[in-house]
N, C-alpha and C positions, 0 to 999 in steps of 0.2 A: 798937860793933856784930859781937857773935861771928856769927861765920860759921854758916850752920850744920851739924852731921854729917847724910852722905848716904847713901843705901842706892840703891845699884845692883844688880841681882840680875838671875843669866842663867846660860844652861849654860854660857858658856866652849868649846863643843864644835866645832872645838878655842878659845881666846881665839884672835881676830886683830887683827890690822890696825887695825880698827874699833873692838873692845872698845880695843884699845889707844886710843886717838882720842877715845870718850866719856869715858875714867875724865878723861885728860889735862882736860878740859872738865870734866866736875863737877871732881876738883881745882882748878880755878883761881874754883869761889867759894863754896868747903866746909871750912870746920875743917879737917875726917876724910871721908877719908868707906868705910864701910862698904863690903866689897865682896859679897856671899852664892849663892857658887855652887850654880845651883838643881842636882835630879835627884838632891841625892845619892847617894844605895842605887842608881844606875842605872849599869850601864858593860857592855861587850861587846858591844853591841846598833850598830844602826845610824843611830838620830839619837842613842847616847848609848855613844861606843864608851872612853873614855875618864874613868878611876875620879879620882873628887873629890878625892882623894891626888891621880892625875894630873895632874892640873887645879889641882889649887896649888900644886901645887911650878911648873906651866910658869909660870902666875900669878907666884907666887916671885919667881922668875930674873926674871925680863920688869921688873916693875914698881920689883924692888932694881934692875938696872941701867938703868933710866932713870928714878932716881934718887925716884920716888912711892910707893915700898913701906912710907917716913918718918907718908908719909899714910893709910896704910891701911889696914885692920883685914882680912881674907878668913877666910870661915864656910859653914863647911855647915847643906844646907839640905837637906833631907828632902822628896817629893811624903809627898801624905796624901790621903783622899779627901775629898774637898766643899768646894769651893770657897768656902762660904760657913761654913770652921772656915781657912782657907788664913790670911790676913791676919793673924792671934790668934794661928796654927802659926809665921807669918815670928818677930814682935810675941818667937816662944815664945825665941827661935835663934839670933837677934842681938841683941850693943849698940844701947843707947835709940839714934832717929836723929829729925834733922827733918822728911825729907822724904825721895821720892822718886823715883828716876830709870825710868825707862822706856820704850822705847818697846812693847810687847808692851800690845796693848790688854789679853788678859784679864789682867793683872796690874796695869795703870792701874784697869780696872774694881771691883778687888775692892779694890787700896785706897783710891781714893776711896769706898768701901762705906762701907769701914771709919774712914772719915770722917780721913785720912793726908793729908797738901801732896805733889803728885806732880803730877811735871812733864816733860814729852820732856826729851829727847834729842837733835841735829842727829844727822842721819847722815851719817859717811864713807867715798863711795862704796857707798852700803850692792848692788851691781847686785855688783861688786867681792869689797867684802871682806862674805860671808856664808857662816857658817859648815856650813850647808846641801851651798849646793857649793863648796865650800870639801874637804872630806870627802867629795864624789864625784868632788872631778881626786883627793885618794892616790889611791882607789879603782880607776880608770878609768888614774893614772901619768899622766897629764896635766901644766905647773907645776902647785904649790901656794904652792911655796918664794917667796913673792914676796908671799903674801898674811899672810901672818903676820910678828910681830916677831922677829929673828935667833933670842934667849934660846929661841923657843919652836919654834921650829921646830929648835932644836939638838937640842930636848926630846923636838918628835915623833918623827925621827930614831932617836934612843937610843930611846928605846918602839916602834918597827919599825913605822908607823901603815900607809906601808901595804898590807903584807901582814896587818899586824890586820887592816885594814877591806874589804880582797878577803878572808881568811877568815868575816869576821861574812857571814849570810845575810843 
């Protein structure tokens, strides 16, 4: 029996160890994994400090280092106005897939409404591996490096992520 092609959508601001754990878990259940980097048009804001290009670069480096890149396709998806059109917009911007993996309530609702098969991903230490909290820690200069994978950490340091977040109002 053919393993499904899976879609995993997120903003990955930044890609942390919880995201990496989710990709590993999804990859075990899938023939291939499409990772859609959402809000691709956003950058230099408190909620979305890193550009799609920056996120893609750090994710590729980490997925390559862990041997997952060969099973993954990374794509960018911009936001659109109107939730009713969102699932179709995703379909227009990603390769064909069989199942969507997400824990985001809105993503799950919109994809189910569009007739997609949607499954949840087990959370991996959600209290620790939470991108909003990681960005806040970066901005304050608190410890964040242990919450992101090694290649992502190197990319964030090279980008001057702490200073970048402090400059954003």
